[in-house]
C-alpha positions in Angstrom: 82.3 82.9 103.5 81.4 83.0 107.2 84.2 80.7 108.3 86.7 82.3 110.7 89.8 82.2 108.6 93.0 84.1 109.4 94.2 86.2 106.6 97.8 85.8 107.4 99.5 85.8 104.0 99.4 87.9 100.9 97.7 85.2 98.9 94.9 84.6 101.4 94.2 88.4 101.7 94.0 88.7 97.9 91.9 85.6 97.6 89.5 86.9 100.2 89.3 90.4 98.5 88.5 88.6 95.2 85.7 86.6 96.9 84.3 89.7 98.6 84.1 91.6 95.3 82.6 88.5 93.6 80.0 88.1 96.3 79.2 91.9 96.2 78.8 91.7 92.4 76.2 88.9 92.7 74.5 90.8 95.5 74.2 94.0 93.4 73.0 92.0 90.4 70.2 90.5 92.4 69.4 94.0 93.8 69.2 95.4 90.3 66.6 92.7 89.4 64.5 93.5 92.5 64.6 97.3 92.7 63.3 99.1 89.6 64.0 102.5 91.0 67.7 101.9 91.4 68.2 99.2 88.8 70.8 101.2 86.9 72.8 102.1 90.1 72.9 98.5 91.2 73.9 97.2 87.8 76.7 99.8 87.7 77.8 98.7 91.1 77.8 95.0 90.1 79.9 95.8 87.0 82.3 97.8 89.1 82.7 94.9 91.6 83.5 92.5 88.7 86.1 95.0 87.4 87.7 95.3 90.9 87.7 91.5 91.1 89.5 91.2 87.7 92.1 93.7 88.8 92.7 92.0 92.1 93.1 88.6 90.3 95.6 90.3 87.9 97.5 91.8 90.7 97.7 88.6 92.7 98.8 86.7 89.6 101.5 89.3 88.5 102.9 89.9 91.9 103.1 86.4 93.2 106.9 86.3 92.5 107.4 89.6 94.5 105.7 88.3 97.6 107.9 88.0 100.6 106.7 85.5 103.1 106.2 88.0 105.9 103.2 87.0 108.0 100.2 89.3 108.2 98.5 89.6 111.6 95.2 90.9 112.8 92.9 90.0 109.9 90.2 87.4 110.3 87.3 86.8 107.9 84.7 86.9 110.7 85.2 90.6 110.9 84.3 91.2 107.2 81.2 89.1 106.6 78.2 91.0 105.2 74.5 90.4 104.7 73.6 88.9 101.3 69.9 88.2 101.8 68.5 91.7 102.6 68.3 94.4 100.0 67.2 97.5 101.9 69.3 100.6 101.7 70.4 100.4 105.4 71.8 96.9 104.8 73.4 97.9 101.5 75.1 100.9 103.2 76.2 98.6 106.1 77.7 96.1 103.7 79.7 98.9 102.1 81.0 99.9 105.6 82.2 96.4 106.1 84.0 96.3 102.7 85.4 99.8 103.5 86.8 98.5 106.8 88.3 95.4 105.1 90.2 97.5 102.6 91.3 100.0 105.3 92.5 97.2 107.6 94.1 94.9 105.0 95.7 97.4 102.6 98.4 98.7 104.9 99.4 95.2 105.8 100.2 94.1 102.2 103.8 94.1 101.3 103.3 94.5 97.5 103.1 98.1 96.4 100.7 97.6 93.5 98.3 95.5 95.6 98.5 98.1 98.4 97.6 100.8 95.9 94.6 98.8 94.6 93.3 98.3 98.2 93.7 102.1 98.8 91.8 102.9 95.6 89.1 100.4 96.3 88.7 101.7 99.8 88.0 105.1 98.4 85.6 103.7 95.7 83.5 101.9 98.4 83.5 105.1 100.6 81.8 106.8 97.6 79.2 104.0 97.4 78.2 104.2 101.0 75.5 106.8 100.5 72.5 105.1 99.1 69.2 106.7 100.2 
C-alpha cells in the first residue's frame, strides 16, 4: 500500500480505509503472537479492526447509490502509510497516529453522512488506542 494514489472519489477513500483496517488487523494479530505481555490487548485490537473493516465495507456497499460524483481533493495514500514490520510500542503508537490523521483528514471530505459518521467514530476509537506503554 505504499503507492502514491490520489484518493479523489468516495469509493477510493472507502476502499483505502478498508485496506488500512485490514492491514492493521493483520499487524495486531502478529503482535498478539509475539508479545505475551499484551497478547490480549493486541488480539482485541485486531478484532476491532476487522469489525471496523466490515462496517466500512457495508457502508460502501449500501451507500454506493447515494454517492454524488463530487471530486475529493487533498488526500494521497503516501501520507497514510504505516510501519508493519516493527512491533515496539513507539511504532505501534505512531501507526495509530497515522490512522488517526487519515480518519481526521478524510472524514470531512466524504459526502455520504453515514460514512462520514463512521470515519468520525473510528477517528475517536483510534485516538483511544494511541496510548500503549
